[in-house]
KEDO-749024 format. One record per atom (N, C-alpha, C, O, CB): z, x, y; atom name; residue in one letter. Coordinates in Angstrom, 1 decimal. Glycine has a CB too. Layout:
N
Z  X  Y  CA  A;
...
% end
This chain:
98
-69.1  -57.3  12.4  N  X;
-70.2  -56.6  12.0  CA  X;
-70.4  -55.5  12.9  C  X;
-70.5  -55.7  14.1  O  X;
-71.4  -57.4  11.9  CB  X;
-70.5  -54.2  12.2  N  X;
-70.9  -53.0  13.1  CA  X;
-72.1  -52.6  13.1  C  X;
-72.9  -52.8  12.2  O  X;
-70.1  -52.0  12.8  CB  X;
-72.5  -51.9  14.2  N  X;
-73.8  -51.3  14.5  CA  X;
-74.1  -49.6  14.2  C  X;
-73.3  -48.8  14.6  O  X;
-74.1  -51.7  15.9  CB  X;
-75.2  -49.2  13.6  N  X;
-75.3  -48.0  13.4  CA  X;
-74.8  -47.0  14.3  C  X;
-74.5  -45.8  13.9  O  X;
-76.3  -47.7  13.2  CB  X;
-74.7  -47.4  15.6  N  X;
-74.5  -46.6  16.6  CA  X;
-72.7  -46.6  17.1  C  X;
-72.2  -46.0  18.0  O  X;
-75.5  -47.0  17.9  CB  X;
-72.1  -47.5  16.2  N  X;
-70.7  -47.7  16.4  CA  X;
-70.0  -46.5  16.1  C  X;
-70.2  -45.9  15.0  O  X;
-70.2  -48.9  15.6  CB  X;
-69.1  -46.1  16.9  N  X;
-68.4  -44.9  16.3  CA  X;
-67.9  -44.8  14.9  C  X;
-68.0  -43.7  14.2  O  X;
-67.2  -44.8  17.1  CB  X;
-67.4  -46.0  14.3  N  X;
-66.8  -46.3  13.1  CA  X;
-67.9  -46.0  12.1  C  X;
-67.6  -45.4  11.1  O  X;
-66.3  -47.6  13.0  CB  X;
-69.3  -46.5  12.3  N  X;
-70.5  -46.5  11.7  CA  X;
-70.8  -44.6  11.7  C  X;
-71.0  -43.9  10.6  O  X;
-71.7  -47.6  12.7  CB  X;
-70.8  -44.2  12.7  N  X;
-71.2  -42.7  12.9  CA  X;
-70.2  -41.7  12.0  C  X;
-70.6  -40.7  11.4  O  X;
-71.0  -42.2  14.7  CB  X;
-68.9  -42.2  11.9  N  X;
-68.0  -41.4  11.3  CA  X;
-68.3  -41.7  9.6  C  X;
-68.2  -40.7  8.8  O  X;
-66.4  -41.9  11.9  CB  X;
-68.5  -42.8  9.3  N  X;
-68.9  -43.1  8.1  CA  X;
-70.0  -42.5  7.5  C  X;
-70.0  -42.0  6.4  O  X;
-69.0  -44.3  8.0  CB  X;
-71.2  -42.4  8.3  N  X;
-72.6  -41.7  8.0  CA  X;
-72.4  -40.2  8.0  C  X;
-73.2  -39.6  7.4  O  X;
-73.7  -42.1  9.2  CB  X;
-71.3  -39.5  8.8  N  X;
-71.2  -38.3  8.8  CA  X;
-70.5  -37.8  7.4  C  X;
-70.6  -36.6  7.1  O  X;
-70.4  -38.0  10.1  CB  X;
-69.8  -38.7  6.6  N  X;
-69.1  -38.4  5.5  CA  X;
-69.8  -39.0  4.1  C  X;
-69.3  -38.9  3.0  O  X;
-67.5  -38.9  5.7  CB  X;
-70.8  -39.7  4.3  N  X;
-71.4  -40.5  3.3  CA  X;
-71.8  -39.6  2.4  C  X;
-71.7  -40.0  1.2  O  X;
-72.5  -41.2  3.7  CB  X;
-72.3  -38.4  2.5  N  X;
-72.7  -37.3  1.2  CA  X;
-71.6  -37.0  0.5  C  X;
-71.7  -36.9  -0.7  O  X;
-73.3  -35.9  1.5  CB  X;
-70.5  -36.7  1.2  N  X;
-69.1  -36.3  0.4  CA  X;
-68.7  -37.7  -0.2  C  X;
-68.1  -37.6  -1.3  O  X;
-67.9  -35.7  1.5  CB  X;
-68.8  -38.8  0.2  N  X;
-68.5  -40.1  -0.4  CA  X;
-69.3  -40.3  -1.8  C  X;
-68.9  -40.5  -2.9  O  X;
-68.9  -41.3  0.7  CB  X;
-70.6  -40.1  -1.4  N  X;
-71.4  -40.4  -2.7  CA  X;
-71.3  -39.4  -3.7  C  X;
-71.7  -39.6  -4.8  O  X;
-72.8  -40.6  -2.6  CB  X;
-70.8  -38.1  -3.2  N  X;
-70.5  -37.0  -4.3  CA  X;
-69.0  -37.1  -4.9  C  X;
-68.4  -36.3  -5.6  O  X;
-70.6  -35.4  -3.6  CB  X;
-68.4  -38.3  -4.5  N  X;
-67.0  -38.3  -4.9  CA  X;
-66.0  -37.0  -4.5  C  X;
-65.1  -36.6  -5.2  O  X;
-67.1  -38.6  -6.4  CB  X;
-66.4  -36.7  -3.4  N  X;
-65.7  -35.7  -2.6  CA  X;
-64.7  -35.9  -1.7  C  X;
-64.0  -34.9  -1.2  O  X;
-66.3  -35.1  -1.9  CB  X;
-64.5  -37.2  -1.5  N  X;
-63.3  -37.4  -0.3  CA  X;
-62.1  -38.1  -1.0  C  X;
-62.2  -38.5  -2.1  O  X;
-63.8  -38.5  1.0  CB  X;
-61.0  -38.1  -0.3  N  X;
-59.7  -38.4  -0.9  CA  X;
-59.8  -39.9  -1.1  C  X;
-60.8  -40.6  -0.8  O  X;
-58.5  -38.0  0.1  CB  X;
-58.7  -40.4  -1.8  N  X;
-58.7  -41.8  -2.1  CA  X;
-58.6  -42.6  -0.9  C  X;
-59.4  -43.6  -0.8  O  X;
-57.8  -42.2  -2.9  CB  X;
-57.8  -42.4  0.0  N  X;
-57.6  -43.2  1.3  CA  X;
-59.0  -43.2  2.1  C  X;
-59.5  -44.2  2.5  O  X;
-56.3  -42.5  2.2  CB  X;
-59.6  -42.0  2.2  N  X;
-60.9  -42.0  2.8  CA  X;
-62.0  -43.0  2.0  C  X;
-62.8  -43.7  2.6  O  X;
-61.4  -40.4  2.8  CB  X;
-61.9  -43.0  0.7  N  X;
-62.9  -43.6  -0.2  CA  X;
-62.6  -45.3  0.1  C  X;
-63.5  -46.1  0.3  O  X;
-62.6  -43.1  -1.9  CB  X;
-61.4  -45.4  0.2  N  X;
-60.8  -47.0  0.4  CA  X;
-61.4  -47.4  1.7  C  X;
-61.9  -48.5  1.8  O  X;
-59.0  -47.2  0.5  CB  X;
-61.2  -46.5  2.8  N  X;
-61.6  -47.0  4.1  CA  X;
-63.1  -47.1  4.3  C  X;
-63.6  -47.9  5.0  O  X;
-61.1  -46.2  5.1  CB  X;
-63.8  -46.1  3.5  N  X;
-65.3  -46.2  3.6  CA  X;
-65.7  -47.5  3.0  C  X;
-66.5  -48.2  3.6  O  X;
-65.9  -45.0  2.8  CB  X;
-65.2  -47.9  1.9  N  X;
-65.7  -49.0  1.0  CA  X;
-65.3  -50.4  1.9  C  X;
-66.1  -51.3  2.1  O  X;
-64.9  -48.9  -0.6  CB  X;
-63.9  -50.3  2.4  N  X;
-63.9  -51.6  3.3  CA  X;
-64.9  -51.8  4.5  C  X;
-65.4  -52.8  4.8  O  X;
-62.6  -51.6  3.9  CB  X;
-65.1  -50.5  5.1  N  X;
-66.1  -50.7  6.4  CA  X;
-67.5  -51.2  5.7  C  X;
-68.1  -52.1  6.3  O  X;
-66.3  -49.0  7.3  CB  X;
-67.9  -50.7  4.5  N  X;
-69.1  -51.0  4.1  CA  X;
-69.4  -52.4  3.5  C  X;
-70.5  -53.0  3.5  O  X;
-69.3  -50.2  3.2  CB  X;
-68.0  -52.9  3.1  N  X;
-68.0  -54.7  2.9  CA  X;
-68.3  -55.5  4.3  C  X;
-69.0  -56.5  4.4  O  X;
-66.5  -55.3  2.4  CB  X;
-67.7  -54.8  5.2  N  X;
-68.0  -55.6  6.6  CA  X;
-69.2  -55.2  7.3  C  X;
-69.5  -56.0  8.3  O  X;
-66.8  -55.3  7.6  CB  X;
-69.9  -54.3  7.0  N  X;
-70.9  -53.7  7.7  CA  X;
-72.4  -53.9  7.1  C  X;
-72.8  -52.9  6.4  O  X;
-70.6  -52.2  7.8  CB  X;
-73.1  -54.7  7.2  N  X;
-74.5  -54.7  6.3  CA  X;
-75.3  -53.4  6.5  C  X;
-76.0  -53.0  5.6  O  X;
-75.6  -56.0  6.9  CB  X;
-75.2  -52.8  7.7  N  X;
-76.2  -51.8  8.0  CA  X;
-75.8  -50.6  7.3  C  X;
-76.6  -49.9  6.7  O  X;
-76.4  -51.6  9.6  CB  X;
-74.5  -50.2  7.3  N  X;
-74.0  -49.3  6.6  CA  X;
-74.2  -49.5  5.1  C  X;
-74.7  -48.6  4.4  O  X;
-72.7  -49.3  7.0  CB  X;
-73.8  -50.5  4.7  N  X;
-74.1  -51.1  3.2  CA  X;
-75.6  -50.5  2.8  C  X;
-75.9  -49.8  1.8  O  X;
-74.1  -53.1  3.1  CB  X;
-76.5  -51.0  3.8  N  X;
-77.9  -50.7  3.4  CA  X;
-77.9  -49.4  3.3  C  X;
-78.6  -49.0  2.3  O  X;
-78.9  -51.2  4.1  CB  X;
-77.4  -48.5  4.2  N  X;
-77.7  -46.9  4.2  CA  X;
-77.2  -46.4  2.8  C  X;
-78.0  -45.7  2.1  O  X;
-76.7  -46.1  5.4  CB  X;
-75.9  -46.8  2.5  N  X;
-75.2  -46.4  1.3  CA  X;
-76.2  -46.8  0.0  C  X;
-76.6  -45.9  -0.8  O  X;
-73.7  -47.2  1.3  CB  X;
-76.5  -47.9  0.0  N  X;
-77.3  -48.4  -1.2  CA  X;
-78.6  -47.7  -1.4  C  X;
-79.0  -47.3  -2.5  O  X;
-77.6  -49.8  -1.0  CB  X;
-79.3  -47.4  -0.1  N  X;
-80.4  -46.6  0.0  CA  X;
-80.1  -45.3  -0.6  C  X;
-80.9  -44.9  -1.5  O  X;
-80.8  -46.5  1.3  CB  X;
-79.2  -44.6  -0.2  N  X;
-79.0  -43.3  -0.4  CA  X;
-78.7  -43.4  -1.9  C  X;
-79.5  -42.8  -2.6  O  X;
-77.8  -42.7  0.5  CB  X;
-77.8  -44.1  -2.4  N  X;
-77.6  -44.2  -3.9  CA  X;
-78.9  -44.2  -4.7  C  X;
-79.1  -43.3  -5.6  O  X;
-76.9  -45.4  -4.1  CB  X;
-79.6  -45.1  -4.4  N  X;
-81.0  -45.4  -5.1  CA  X;
-81.9  -44.0  -5.0  C  X;
-82.4  -43.6  -6.1  O  X;
-81.9  -46.8  -4.2  CB  X;
-82.0  -43.3  -3.8  N  X;
-82.5  -42.0  -3.6  CA  X;
-82.0  -41.0  -4.5  C  X;
-82.7  -40.3  -5.3  O  X;
-82.4  -41.6  -2.4  CB  X;
-80.7  -40.8  -4.4  N  X;
-80.1  -39.8  -5.4  CA  X;
-80.3  -39.8  -6.8  C  X;
-80.5  -38.9  -7.6  O  X;
-78.7  -39.9  -5.3  CB  X;
-80.3  -41.3  -7.1  N  X;
-80.6  -41.6  -8.6  CA  X;
-82.2  -41.3  -8.8  C  X;
-82.5  -40.8  -9.9  O  X;
-80.2  -43.3  -8.9  CB  X;
-83.1  -41.6  -8.1  N  X;
-84.6  -41.2  -8.3  CA  X;
-84.6  -39.6  -8.3  C  X;
-85.2  -39.0  -9.3  O  X;
-85.7  -41.9  -7.0  CB  X;
-84.0  -38.9  -7.4  N  X;
-83.8  -37.5  -7.4  CA  X;
-83.4  -36.9  -8.7  C  X;
-84.2  -36.2  -9.3  O  X;
-82.9  -37.1  -6.4  CB  X;
-82.3  -37.2  -9.2  N  X;
-81.9  -37.0  -10.5  CA  X;
-82.8  -37.1  -11.7  C  X;
-82.9  -36.3  -12.6  O  X;
-80.9  -37.8  -10.7  CB  X;
-83.6  -38.4  -11.4  N  X;
-84.5  -38.7  -12.6  CA  X;
-85.7  -37.5  -12.6  C  X;
-86.4  -37.2  -13.6  O  X;
-85.1  -40.3  -12.3  CB  X;
-85.9  -37.0  -11.4  N  X;
-87.1  -36.1  -11.4  CA  X;
-86.8  -34.6  -11.7  C  X;
-87.7  -33.7  -11.8  O  X;
-87.7  -36.1  -10.1  CB  X;
-85.6  -34.4  -12.0  N  X;
-85.0  -33.2  -12.3  CA  X;
-85.1  -32.1  -11.3  C  X;
-84.5  -32.2  -10.3  O  X;
-85.5  -32.8  -13.4  CB  X;
-85.9  -31.0  -11.6  N  X;
-86.1  -29.8  -10.7  CA  X;
-87.3  -29.9  -10.0  C  X;
-87.8  -28.8  -9.5  O  X;
-86.1  -28.5  -11.4  CB  X;
-87.9  -30.9  -9.9  N  X;
-89.3  -31.0  -9.4  CA  X;
-88.5  -31.1  -7.8  C  X;
-87.5  -31.7  -7.5  O  X;
-90.4  -32.6  -10.0  CB  X;
-89.4  -30.3  -7.0  N  X;
-89.1  -30.4  -5.5  CA  X;
-89.3  -31.6  -4.8  C  X;
-90.2  -32.3  -5.2  O  X;
-89.9  -29.5  -5.0  CB  X;
-88.6  -32.0  -3.9  N  X;
-88.9  -33.2  -3.0  CA  X;
-90.0  -32.9  -2.0  C  X;
-89.9  -31.9  -1.2  O  X;
-87.6  -33.6  -2.2  CB  X;
-91.2  -33.8  -2.0  N  X;
-92.5  -33.4  -1.2  CA  X;
-91.9  -33.2  0.2  C  X;
-90.9  -33.9  0.5  O  X;
-93.8  -34.5  -1.2  CB  X;
-92.4  -32.4  1.0  N  X;
-91.9  -32.1  2.5  CA  X;
-91.9  -33.3  3.2  C  X;
-90.8  -33.6  3.9  O  X;
-92.8  -31.2  3.2  CB  X;
-93.0  -34.3  3.2  N  X;
-93.1  -35.4  3.9  CA  X;
-91.9  -36.3  3.7  C  X;
-91.2  -36.7  4.6  O  X;
-94.3  -36.1  3.6  CB  X;
-91.5  -36.5  2.6  N  X;
-90.4  -37.3  2.0  CA  X;
-89.0  -36.7  2.7  C  X;
-88.1  -37.4  3.2  O  X;
-90.6  -37.2  0.2  CB  X;
-88.9  -35.6  2.6  N  X;
-87.8  -34.9  3.0  CA  X;
-87.6  -35.0  4.7  C  X;
-86.6  -35.2  5.3  O  X;
-88.0  -33.4  2.5  CB  X;
-89.0  -34.9  5.2  N  X;
-88.9  -35.1  6.7  CA  X;
-88.3  -36.5  7.1  C  X;
-87.5  -36.7  7.9  O  X;
-90.4  -34.9  7.3  CB  X;
-89.0  -37.4  6.3  N  X;
-88.7  -38.9  6.9  CA  X;
-87.3  -39.2  6.4  C  X;
-86.5  -39.8  7.2  O  X;
-89.7  -40.2  6.3  CB  X;
-86.9  -38.8  5.4  N  X;
-85.4  -38.7  5.3  CA  X;
-84.5  -38.3  6.3  C  X;
-83.6  -39.1  6.7  O  X;
-85.1  -38.0  4.4  CB  X;
-84.7  -37.0  6.7  N  X;
-84.0  -36.4  7.7  CA  X;
-84.2  -37.1  9.1  C  X;
-83.3  -37.2  9.9  O  X;
-84.3  -34.8  7.7  CB  X;
-85.4  -37.5  9.3  N  X;
-85.5  -38.4  10.6  CA  X;
-84.8  -39.5  10.7  C  X;
-84.1  -39.8  11.7  O  X;
-86.8  -38.8  10.9  CB  X;
-84.7  -40.3  9.5  N  X;
-84.0  -41.5  9.3  CA  X;
-82.6  -41.5  9.5  C  X;
-81.9  -42.4  10.1  O  X;
-84.2  -42.0  8.1  CB  X;
-82.0  -40.2  9.0  N  X;
-80.6  -40.1  9.1  CA  X;
-80.3  -39.6  10.6  C  X;
-79.3  -40.1  11.1  O  X;
-80.0  -39.1  8.1  CB  X;
-81.0  -38.7  11.3  N  X;
-80.9  -38.6  12.7  CA  X;
-80.9  -39.9  13.5  C  X;
-80.0  -40.1  14.4  O  X;
-81.9  -37.8  13.1  CB  X;
-81.9  -40.8  13.3  N  X;
-82.1  -42.0  14.1  CA  X;
-80.8  -42.9  13.7  C  X;
-80.3  -43.5  14.6  O  X;
-83.5  -42.8  13.7  CB  X;
-80.3  -42.9  12.6  N  X;
-79.0  -43.7  12.4  CA  X;
-77.8  -42.9  13.1  C  X;
-76.9  -43.6  13.6  O  X;
-78.8  -43.9  10.7  CB  X;
-77.7  -41.6  13.2  N  X;
-76.6  -41.1  14.0  CA  X;
-76.9  -40.9  15.5  C  X;
-76.1  -40.5  16.3  O  X;
-76.2  -39.8  13.3  CB  X;
-78.2  -41.3  15.8  N  X;
-78.5  -41.3  17.4  CA  X;
-78.8  -39.9  17.8  C  X;
-78.8  -39.7  19.0  O  X;
-77.2  -41.8  18.3  CB  X;
-79.2  -39.0  17.0  N  X;
-79.4  -37.7  17.3  CA  X;
-80.9  -37.4  17.3  C  X;
-81.7  -38.0  16.5  O  X;
-78.8  -36.9  16.4  CB  X;
-81.2  -36.5  18.1  N  X;
-82.8  -35.9  18.1  CA  X;
-82.9  -34.5  17.3  C  X;
-84.0  -34.3  16.7  O  X;
-83.3  -35.5  19.8  CB  X;
-82.0  -33.9  17.2  N  X;
-82.3  -32.6  16.6  CA  X;
-81.5  -32.6  15.1  C  X;
-80.6  -33.3  14.9  O  X;
-81.7  -31.3  17.5  CB  X;
-82.0  -31.8  14.2  N  X;
-81.3  -31.6  13.0  CA  X;
-79.9  -31.1  13.1  C  X;
-79.5  -30.6  14.2  O  X;
-82.1  -30.6  12.2  CB  X;
-79.1  -31.3  12.1  N  X;
-77.7  -30.8  12.1  CA  X;
-77.7  -29.4  12.4  C  X;
-78.5  -28.6  11.8  O  X;
-77.0  -31.1  10.9  CB  X;
-76.8  -29.0  13.3  N  X;
-76.6  -27.5  13.6  CA  X;
-77.4  -27.2  14.9  C  X;
-77.5  -26.1  15.4  O  X;
-77.1  -26.5  12.2  CB  X;
-78.1  -28.3  15.5  N  X;
-78.8  -28.2  16.8  CA  X;
-80.1  -27.3  17.0  C  X;
-80.6  -27.0  18.0  O  X;
-77.8  -27.8  17.7  CB  X;
-80.5  -27.0  15.6  N  X;
-81.8  -26.3  15.9  CA  X;
-82.7  -26.8  14.6  C  X;
-82.3  -27.4  13.6  O  X;
-81.6  -24.7  16.0  CB  X;
-84.0  -26.5  14.8  N  X;
-85.1  -26.8  13.8  CA  X;
-84.9  -25.8  12.6  C  X;
-84.9  -24.6  12.9  O  X;
-86.5  -26.7  14.4  CB  X;
-84.9  -26.1  11.4  N  X;
-84.9  -25.1  10.4  CA  X;
-86.1  -24.1  10.5  C  X;
-87.2  -24.5  11.0  O  X;
-84.8  -25.7  8.9  CB  X;
-85.9  -22.9  10.1  N  X;
-87.3  -22.0  10.1  CA  X;
-87.7  -22.2  8.5  C  X;
-87.0  -22.5  7.5  O  X;
-87.0  -20.2  10.6  CB  X;
-88.8  -21.9  8.6  N  X;
-89.5  -21.8  7.0  CA  X;
-89.2  -20.5  6.7  C  X;
-89.0  -19.7  7.7  O  X;
-91.2  -22.0  6.8  CB  X;
-89.0  -20.0  5.3  N  X;
-88.9  -18.5  5.0  CA  X;
-89.8  -17.7  5.5  C  X;
-90.9  -18.1  5.8  O  X;
-89.0  -18.3  3.7  CB  X;
-89.5  -16.3  5.8  N  X;
-90.5  -15.6  6.0  CA  X;
-91.1  -14.8  4.7  C  X;
-90.5  -14.0  4.0  O  X;
-90.1  -14.8  7.0  CB  X;
-92.5  -15.3  4.7  N  X;
-93.1  -14.8  3.4  CA  X;
-93.6  -13.4  3.4  C  X;
-94.1  -13.0  2.3  O  X;
-94.1  -15.6  3.0  CB  X;
-93.6  -12.5  4.6  N  X;
-94.2  -11.4  4.7  CA  X;
-93.4  -10.2  4.1  C  X;
-94.0  -9.1  4.0  O  X;
-94.5  -11.3  6.1  CB  X;
-92.2  -10.4  3.9  N  X;
-91.4  -9.3  3.4  CA  X;
-91.7  -9.0  1.8  C  X;
-91.1  -8.1  1.2  O  X;
-89.8  -9.8  3.5  CB  X;
% end
């Protein structure tokens, strides 16, 4: 059993979006699925994300509430063992003064 901070788990979590979007090659897909069968932590992450994606699709074009988005981003950062959003900076809010 792996741990979310195990290098193999981190590699999987970095590619999970591509995997769920069916945007990885067949060998990568098989490797991810083999890892998930052996790692309950990653299996739970993927299951939760699949359910989340399904719920998002059900809501159509309605925006995701900011609090929900922030919790999801924090969970992903925690799983990856990082403290900052991807890209190393905090996203800016759009400038509405223009």
